[in-house]
N, C-alpha and C positions, 0 to 999 in steps of 0.2 A: 830863528827869526820867523815870526809869523806874519803872513800877509793877510791883511784884512780883506775879506771878500766883500765885493760890492754887489748889492742887489739892485737889479733894474726892474722897476715895476712898470708894467705897461698899462696904459689906460684901458679901461674895459671896452671890449669890442661892441659895436652896435650890431644888433641882429638884423639879418637880411629880412626883407618883407616875405611873409609866407606866400608860397606859390599855391595857386588853386589848381585842382585837377581839371577844371572845366576851361577849355579854351574859349576865346571870344567867338561869337557866332560867325565872324568873317574869317576865322583861321581854321584851316583844315589841313590835316597831314597829307603828305604826298599820296599815301595809299587811298585815303578817302577821295582825294581829287581824281585818282585813276579810276576808281569804281564809279564815281559820279559821271566821268567822261564816257565810260563804257555804257552806262545807263542812258545817257543823252544820245549816244550813237544809236542805241537800240530803238529809242523813241522816234528819232528823226529820220530813220531809215526808210523808206522807199527811195533808194537811189536809182539813177537811170538804169544801171546794169542789173538791178534786183527786181525789176517790174514783173518778170515772169517766174520769180523764184518763190517757192513755198516758204512759209515762216520758219519751219524747223530747219531748213537748210540755211536760212539767213542767221538763225540763232547759232547753228554749228560754226558757220564762217566767223561770226563775231567772237565766239568762244575761242576758236583757234587763234584769232588775231590777238586777243587778250593774253593768251598763253605765250605767244611769241613775243609780245611787247614786254611782258614781265621778265623775260630773259635778257633784256637790253639794259644798259645803264640809265637810259632816259625813257621809261615806258610811256609817260604821258605825252611826250613829243612824237613818238613813233606810232602810237595806237591809231590815230585817224587814218594814216597812210596804209598801215597794215590791214585795217578793217576794210578799207576800200579795195585793196588788192585781193584780200581773201574772198570778199563778196563777188568781185569780178571773176575770180578763178572758179568759185562755186557756181556762178551763173554759166560759165563756159562748160563746166563739167555736166551740169544739169541739161544743157542744150544737147551735148553729145549723147547723154543717156536717153533723152527723148527721141533723138534721131535713130539710135540703135533700136529702141523699142518700136518705132514706126517701121523700120526695115524688117524687123522680126515679124511684125504683124502681116506685112506684105508677103513674106516668104511662107508663113504658116497658112495663109488663105489661098495660096497658089496650088 
């Protein structure tokens, strides 16, 4: 006894619209947003704690903040707080170094 096989024919599938490689101008990836935020922080920085800080030290503090932020699950959210914290810490370090330098100069002149 033979069983006749039934063939089911599916309707042709519609093709999905082609995706372009170019995102809309208002769409940025999280990585691009992170680096844009870092650049904005660098431009808008003279914060209160950084007034006496040389630019290379500010740059170093922000680079450290970016490196620390990238190690977290939400780098865009923590970057501003880390940047402020690192710049403040760098300002304190710079003040201590200036104090040590001033004391050394007094000792050397005596």
